[in-house]
C-alpha positions in Angstrom: 82.9 106.8 120.2 80.8 107.7 117.1 79.9 104.9 114.6 82.1 104.8 111.5 79.1 105.7 109.3 78.8 109.0 111.1 82.4 110.1 110.2 81.8 111.0 106.5 78.9 113.3 107.3 80.8 114.9 110.1 83.9 115.3 107.8 81.8 116.8 105.1 80.2 119.3 107.4 83.6 120.2 108.7 85.0 120.7 105.2 82.1 123.0 104.4 82.8 125.0 107.5 86.5 125.2 106.7 85.8 126.3 103.2 83.4 129.0 104.4 85.4 130.3 107.4 89.0 129.8 106.4 89.4 129.1 102.8 87.1 131.6 101.1 88.6 134.7 102.8 92.1 133.5 101.8 91.4 132.8 98.1 89.5 136.0 97.8 92.5 137.9 99.0 95.1 135.7 97.3 93.7 133.6 94.5 95.3 130.3 93.7 97.8 130.2 90.8 95.7 127.9 88.6 92.0 127.2 88.1 92.8 123.5 87.9 95.6 121.5 89.4 96.4 118.3 87.5 98.8 115.3 87.8 101.2 114.3 85.1 98.4 112.1 83.8 96.2 115.2 83.4 93.9 113.9 86.3 92.4 116.7 88.4 93.8 116.8 92.0 91.5 118.2 94.7 92.6 121.0 97.0 92.1 118.9 100.1 91.4 115.3 101.1 89.6 114.3 104.3 88.0 111.2 105.8 85.0 111.9 103.5 87.2 110.9 100.5 87.9 107.5 102.0 84.6 106.7 103.6 83.7 104.0 101.1 86.9 102.0 101.9 86.9 99.3 104.5 90.3 98.9 106.3 90.3 95.1 106.5 89.1 94.6 102.9 90.8 97.4 101.1 93.9 98.4 103.0 94.7 95.8 105.7 98.2 95.0 106.9 101.5 94.4 105.1 101.8 90.8 104.1 98.0 90.2 104.2 95.3 90.2 101.5 94.8 92.4 99.4 98.5 93.4 99.9 97.8 97.1 99.3 100.5 97.9 101.9 103.0 95.4 100.6 103.6 91.7 100.1 106.1 91.4 103.0 105.1 92.0 106.6 108.4 93.7 107.4 108.8 95.7 104.2 112.5 96.6 103.7 113.4 96.0 107.3 114.2 92.3 106.5 115.7 92.8 103.0 116.2 95.9 100.8 115.0 96.0 97.3 117.4 94.6 94.7 119.4 97.3 93.0 119.3 96.1 89.5 120.9 98.6 87.1 120.0 98.1 83.4 123.3 97.8 81.4 124.4 96.7 78.0 126.3 98.4 75.1 128.8 97.7 72.3 130.4 94.2 72.5 129.8 91.4 75.0 133.4 92.1 76.3 132.6 95.7 77.1 129.3 95.0 78.7 130.9 92.2 80.7 133.3 94.7 82.1 130.5 97.1 83.0 128.6 94.3 84.8 131.7 93.5 86.9 132.2 97.2 87.6 128.7 97.6 88.9 128.9 94.5 91.0 132.1 95.8 92.6 130.2 99.1 93.4 127.5 97.3 95.4 124.9 96.4 92.8 123.3 93.1 93.7 121.5 92.1 90.4 122.2 92.4 86.7 119.9 93.6 84.0 120.8 93.1 80.3 120.0 95.7 77.6 120.3 94.1 74.1 120.8 96.1 70.9 118.1 96.6 68.3 119.2 93.8 65.9 119.1 91.3 68.8 115.7 92.6 69.9 114.4 92.0 66.4 116.0 88.6 65.9 118.7 89.5 63.5 122.4 88.6 63.5 125.1 91.3 63.5 126.0 90.6 59.8 122.4 91.0 58.6 121.9 94.0 56.1 119.1 95.0 58.4 121.5 95.4 61.3 123.6 98.0 59.6 124.3 101.0 61.8 122.6 99.5 64.9 125.0 96.9 66.2 125.8 97.6 69.8 124.3 101.0 69.8 121.3 100.8 72.2 122.5 97.6 74.0 124.9 94.7 73.8 125.1 92.7 70.5 124.4 89.0 70.9 124.1 86.8 67.8 125.0 83.4 69.1 125.9 81.3 72.1 129.5 82.4 71.6 128.5 86.0 72.4 126.5 85.0 75.4 129.5 83.0 76.8 131.7 86.1 76.6 128.9 88.3 78.1 128.8 86.3 81.3 132.4 85.2 81.5 133.5 85.1 85.1 129.9 85.8 86.4 128.5 82.7 88.1 124.9 82.5 87.0 123.9 80.3 89.9 124.9 83.1 92.3 123.7 86.3 90.5 120.2 87.0 89.5 120.0 88.4 85.9 117.1 90.2 84.2 117.0 90.1 80.4 115.1 92.8 78.5 114.2 90.8 75.4 110.8 90.0 73.9 110.1 88.7 70.4 113.1 86.3 70.5 113.0 85.9 74.3 112.9 82.1 74.1 116.1 82.0 72.1 118.0 84.3 74.6 116.6 82.2 77.5 118.0 79.1 75.8 121.4 80.8 75.4 121.4 81.9 79.0 120.6 78.4 80.2 123.3 76.7 78.0 125.9 79.2 79.4 124.8 78.3 82.9 125.0 74.6 82.0 128.6 75.1 80.6 129.5 76.8 83.9 128.3 73.7 85.7 125.3 75.3 87.3 122.2 73.4 88.2 119.2 75.0 86.3 117.1 74.4 89.4 119.3 77.0 91.2 119.1 79.6 88.5 117.0 82.7 89.3 116.3 85.8 87.3 113.8 87.2 85.0 113.0 87.2 81.3 111.0 90.1 80.1 109.2 88.0 77.4 106.2 90.4 77.3 105.1 90.2 73.7 101.7 91.9 74.3 103.2 95.2 75.2 105.3 95.1 72.0 102.1 95.2 69.9 100.7 97.9 72.2 103.6 100.2 72.6 107.2 99.3 71.9 106.7 97.8 68.4 109.6 95.3 68.4 107.8 92.2 67.2 108.6 89.3 64.8 105.7 86.9 64.6 101.9 87.3 64.5 100.3 87.8 67.9 98.9 84.3 68.5 101.9 82.2 67.7 104.0 84.7 69.6 101.8 84.1 72.6 102.4 80.3 72.1 106.1 80.9 72.4 105.6 82.7 75.7 103.5 79.9 77.1 106.2 77.4 76.0 108.7 79.2 78.3 106.1 79.1 81.1 105.8 75.4 80.8 109.5 74.7 80.4 110.6 76.9 83.3 107.9 75.4 85.5 109.4 72.0 84.9 113.1 72.7 84.6 114.0 76.2 86.0 111.5 76.5 88.9 113.1 79.6 90.5 113.2 81.6 87.2 110.6 84.2 86.2 109.7 83.5 82.5 107.9 86.8 82.0 108.0 90.3 83.4 104.8 92.0 82.3 105.9 95.4 81.4 104.0 98.6 81.9 107.2 100.6 81.6 107.1 100.8 77.8 103.4 101.4 77.8 104.0 104.5 80.0 107.0 105.6 77.9 104.7 105.5 74.8 102.5 108.2 76.4 100.0 106.3 78.6 98.6 107.8 81.7 99.2 106.1 85.1 95.8 104.5 85.0 96.3 103.2 81.5 99.7 101.8 82.4 98.2 100.1 85.4 95.2 98.8 83.5 96.9 97.5 80.3 99.8 96.0 82.2 97.6 94.0 84.6 95.2 93.0 81.9 98.2 91.7 79.9 99.2 89.7 82.9 95.7 88.3 83.2 95.8 87.3 79.5 99.0 85.4 80.1 97.4 83.6 83.0 94.3 82.7 80.8 96.5 81.4 78.0 98.5 79.3 80.5 95.4 77.8 82.1 94.1 77.0 78.6 97.4 75.2 77.9 96.8 73.0 81.0 99.1 74.7 83.4 98.2 75.0 87.1 98.0 78.7 88.0 99.2 78.1 91.5 102.4 76.7 90.0 103.2 79.1 87.2 101.6 82.4 88.3 103.9 82.9 91.3 106.7 83.2 88.8 105.1 86.0 86.8 106.6 89.3 87.7 105.7 92.9 86.7 107.7 95.9 85.6 106.4 99.4 86.2 107.4 103.0 85.3 108.2 105.6 88.0 107.2 108.9 86.5 107.3 112.4 87.9 104.0 112.7 89.8 105.1 111.4 93.2 101.8 110.4 94.8 100.2 109.2 91.6 103.0 106.7 91.2 102.9 105.4 94.8 99.1 105.0 94.5 99.6 103.1 91.2 101.8 100.5 92.8 99.5 100.0 95.8 96.5 99.6 93.5 98.4 97.1 91.4 98.9 94.7 94.3 95.3 95.0 95.4 93.9 94.5 91.9 96.1 91.5 91.2 95.2 89.8 94.4 91.5 90.2 93.9 91.7 89.1 90.2 93.6 86.0 91.1 91.0 85.2 93.7 87.9 86.2 91.8 88.8 85.2 88.2 90.8 82.1 88.9 89.7 81.0 92.3 93.2 80.9 93.8 93.7 81.1 97.6 97.5 80.5 97.3 99.3 83.4 98.8 102.2 83.2 96.3 99.7 83.4 93.5 97.9 86.4 95.0 101.1 88.4 95.7 102.2 90.7 92.9 105.9 91.3 92.7 107.4 94.0 90.6 110.5 95.8 89.3 110.5 99.6 88.8 112.5 101.8 86.5 112.6 105.6 86.6 111.0 107.3 83.6 113.4 107.6 80.7 110.8 109.6 78.8 111.0 112.3 81.6 114.7 112.9 81.1 115.7 116.0 79.2 118.5 116.9 76.9 118.3 120.5 78.2 120.1 120.9 81.5 120.7 117.2 81.9 122.1 117.4 85.4 118.5 118.2 86.4 117.8 114.6 85.6 119.6 113.5 88.8 116.9 115.2 90.8 114.1 113.7 88.7 115.5 110.2 89.1 115.9 110.5 92.8 112.3 111.6 93.3 111.0 108.9 91.0 113.1 106.2 92.7 111.8 107.3 96.1 108.3 106.9 94.8 109.1 103.3 93.7 110.5 102.6 97.2 107.6 104.1 99.0 105.3 102.1 96.7 107.0 98.8 97.8 109.0 97.8 94.7 111.0 94.5 94.9 113.8 95.8 92.6 114.8 99.1 91.1 116.7 100.6 88.2 117.6 104.3 88.4 118.3 106.0 85.0 121.5 107.9 84.5 121.4 111.6 84.0 122.9 111.5 80.5 120.5 108.9 79.0 118.6 111.5 77.0 121.9 112.1 75.2 123.4 108.7 74.8 124.0 105.4 76.6 125.3 106.1 80.2 129.0 106.7 80.9 130.6 104.9 83.8 130.3 108.1 85.9 126.6 108.6 85.2 125.8 104.9 85.9 127.6 105.2 89.2 125.7 108.3 90.3 122.5 106.4 89.4 123.4 103.5 91.6 124.5 105.8 94.4 121.1 107.4 94.3 119.5 104.1 95.3 122.1 103.5 97.9 121.6 107.0 99.5 117.8 106.4 99.6 118.4 103.0 101.2 121.0 104.0 103.7 120.5 107.7 104.6 116.8 108.7 104.3 115.2 106.4 106.8 112.4 105.4 104.4 113.1 101.7 104.8 112.5 101.9 108.6 108.8 101.4 108.4 106.4 99.6 106.1 104.1 101.7 103.8 104.9 105.0 105.6 102.3 106.9 103.6 99.5 104.4 104.2 96.5 106.1 105.8 97.0 109.4 104.0 93.5 110.6 102.9 95.0 111.7 99.6 97.0 108.5 99.0 94.1 106.2 99.9 91.6 108.1 97.8 94.1 108.1 94.9 94.8 104.4 95.3 91.0 103.7 95.0 90.8 106.0 92.0 93.5 104.0 90.3 91.7 100.7 90.9 88.4 102.1 89.7 90.0 103.4 86.5 91.8 100.2 85.8 88.6 98.1 86.3 86.7 100.3 83.9 89.3 99.4 81.3 89.1 95.7 82.3 85.4 95.7 81.5 85.9 97.2 78.1 88.7 94.8 77.2 86.8 91.8 78.5 83.8 92.8 76.4 86.1 92.7 73.3 87.1 89.1 74.1 90.4 89.7 76.0 93.6 91.6 75.5 94.7 89.8 72.4 91.4 90.6 70.7 91.6 94.2 72.0 95.1 94.6 70.6 94.0 93.2 67.2 91.2 95.9 67.2 93.8 98.6 68.1 92.0 99.6 71.3 95.0 100.1 73.7 97.1 101.6 70.9 94.5 104.3 70.3 94.0 105.1 73.9 97.7 105.6 74.4 98.0 107.7 71.3 95.2 110.0 72.5 96.8 110.4 75.9 100.2 111.2 74.5 98.7 113.8 72.2 96.8 115.5 75.1 99.9 115.6 77.3 102.1 117.1 74.5 99.5 119.8 74.0 99.5 120.5 77.7 103.3 120.9 77.6 103.1 123.2 74.6 100.5 125.4 76.4 102.7 125.5 79.5 100.2 123.8 81.7 102.6 120.9 82.3 105.9 122.4 83.3 109.2 120.7 82.3 112.0 122.6 84.1 114.6 123.7 81.6 112.4 122.9 78.6 109.3 125.2 78.7 110.2 127.1 81.9 113.6 128.3 83.4 115.4 127.8 80.1 119.0 128.7 79.7 120.6 130.2 76.6 123.9 128.4 77.0 124.4 125.1 78.7 127.6 123.2 79.7 128.4 120.2 77.6 128.1 116.8 79.1 130.6 114.1 78.1 128.8 111.2 76.4 129.5 107.6 75.5 130.1 107.0 71.8 129.8 103.5 70.3 132.3 103.1 67.5 131.2 101.6 64.2 134.0 99.0 64.6 131.7 97.1 67.0 129.9 95.6 64.0 133.2 94.4 62.5 134.2 92.8 65.8 130.8 91.0 66.1 130.8 89.9 62.4 134.3 88.4 62.9 133.2 86.3 65.9 130.1 85.2 63.9 132.3 84.0 61.0 134.6 82.2 63.4 131.6 80.5 65.1 130.1 79.4 61.8 133.5 78.0 60.7 134.0 76.0 63.9 130.5 74.5 64.3 129.2 71.3 62.8 127.0 72.5 59.9 125.1 69.3 59.7 124.2 69.5 63.4 122.9 73.0 62.9 120.8 72.0 59.9 119.3 69.1 61.8 118.6 71.2 64.9 116.8 73.9 62.9 114.7 71.3 61.1 113.8 69.8 64.5 112.7 73.2 65.7 110.5 73.8 62.6 108.8 70.4 63.2 108.1 71.3 66.8 106.5 74.6 65.8 104.5 72.9 63.0 103.3 70.2 65.4 102.3 72.7 68.1 104.9 71.1 70.5 106.8 73.0 73.1 109.6 74.7 71.2 112.0 75.2 74.1 113.8 71.8 74.0 114.4 72.2 70.2 115.5 75.8 70.7 118.0 74.8 73.3 119.4 72.0 71.1 119.8 74.6 68.3 121.7 76.9 70.6 124.0 74.1 71.8 124.8 73.5 68.1 125.7 77.2 67.8 122.9 78.0 65.5 122.7 81.8 65.4 119.9 84.0 66.7 119.0 85.0 63.1 118.9 81.4 61.9 116.7 80.3 64.8 114.2 83.2 64.3 114.2 82.6 60.6 113.3 79.0 61.1 110.3 80.1 63.2 109.4 82.8 60.7 109.1 80.1 58.0 106.4 78.4 60.2 104.6 81.3 61.8 105.1 84.1 59.3 105.7 87.8 60.4 103.5 90.4 61.9 102.5 93.5 60.0 100.6 96.1 62.0 97.3 97.2 60.4 96.4 100.8 60.1 94.0 101.6 63.0 
C-alpha cells in the first residue's frame, strides 16, 4: 500500500491526465455555461475535487469520528439514530391568547419544542401603551408587557415538561424573569426548567439593530443571566449566540461562521473575567445558525463550527471537558431567501435548506413558512413547514447514518476553507482587542455591508439566479391568503395593562424598581432584583426604564 504522502502527488497527476484526455475535448466541443461558478457567498467553486484537495487534512485530528474531538462529524456518536432533532417552530403573533392557541395547535401536530417570537415593542423594551409602540403591537410577534401577559401566553403549557426558546435580546433578562415566575406559579422547580434565551446582544449591534443600552453594560446584563442560571436554573441555556441575523443582514457563510463564533468566545471571556468557571457555564451556551440556499456550503459551515469551537475551548481556555468542547446549535431556514414572487416556490427552498441543517447535524430546527415574505404565517403555512421536517425525518432515510456526506472531497475541502476563513477573521478581531472593541470600531458591520452590496449587484447582473425574481418570472401570479393582525390588538393589550396596574401594589412596584436601580449602580447581579420587580407586576417598560436611568441608551455612531 502506498504511503499517505504519495497520494496527493498521484492524485494531482491523475487530475492533469483527466483534464488533458477527457475534459479538454469535451469543453472544446461544449463549453461550460459560465466562466466562473460561485456559491451564494460568491466564493468560487472548483470544477472537481479529489484527494489532492484534502491532502493537508489528518483524519484523526481534523475529521475523526462522531462524538469524538474535534466533533466535525457531530457531537453524538449515533447522530439521529438515538434521538431526532427537536422540531422547534418559531411562533408568536397578536395577543398572548392567540399565540397560546397557536402553540397548542403546533404541539398537537407533533411539534416537540416551542419558540417564542415577540413583537417589536417587546424587543425594544416598551409597553404596549407607549407612544413608540403605536402601529407595532402584535405585528411581528406576540405582545408581552408584563407578567400578566406571560401568564396568559403559557396558560395550560407546563413549563417543566416543554422546552421553550425565547427570541429576545436587549430586554432578555426581564423576559427570562417573567418566564421563571410563571413556572414558579405553575409549581415547577426551576432546576427542572430547560429551554433557551437568545440573549445575544452582540449580534444586535452587528446586524439586527434592536438594542437599548450601551454595549458594555448590556454585556454585564448577559453575564448576570449566566451567573444566575448557573446557580438556580442549571438546565437552561442563558444565551443562543446567533449567526442567523448576521446572515440575514447580508453576511457570507464564512462571515456568519466567524462573527458568530467570535461573539461566543467574547461571552466566554467576559464570563471568565467575572469569575465563572468555563466548564460550568460554557456547556449551557448554545448557537443559532442560518440555513441558506447553497446546500454544501451550509453543511460545511456547521461541520467547521463544531471543529473550531472545540479547538478554541481547548486552546484558548484550556478546557478538556467534553461538554465544554461540544458546540450545540439550532438552525432556521433563511427568511431572507424567501420571495414574494411565486411564494409556493418557498416550500422547495425551505425543504432543501432544512435538509442541509439536518445533514450538518443540527440539534433543533425551525422551517420557515412559504408565506413569510408576505406576512406572519397562517395556520396552513405553519403546518406545511412542520410537515417538511417530519417528512425529512421519517421518509428520506437521512437519519439512518451519521454525517452521511463525511469523506466527500468537496465537503471536506469546503469545511477546511470555512475554518481557514473564520480564523482569518479571528486574527483581525483579536488584534483589535476582541469583539466588543471590533464592534465599537464598526468592523463587522462594514464587512457585512460590503458583502450584502456585492451579492445584490450579482443578483442584478443575473449572476446569482433567484427563480421567479430575476429568471422564470410570471406576469400574473395567484394570490396567497395571508394573516392580518388587526389594530384592535393594541386596545386589548392596553386594557390588560391598565387592569394590571390597577390591581398591583404601587408601593411594592416602586420599591422593587428602586432596588433594581441600586443593584445596577452597585454592579451587583441584577437578576434577583429583576425577578422581584416582575413578581410585583412591574411592567417591561418600567423595568427597562429603570435600567436606562442607570446605564443610558446606545446610539450607533456613523461608521
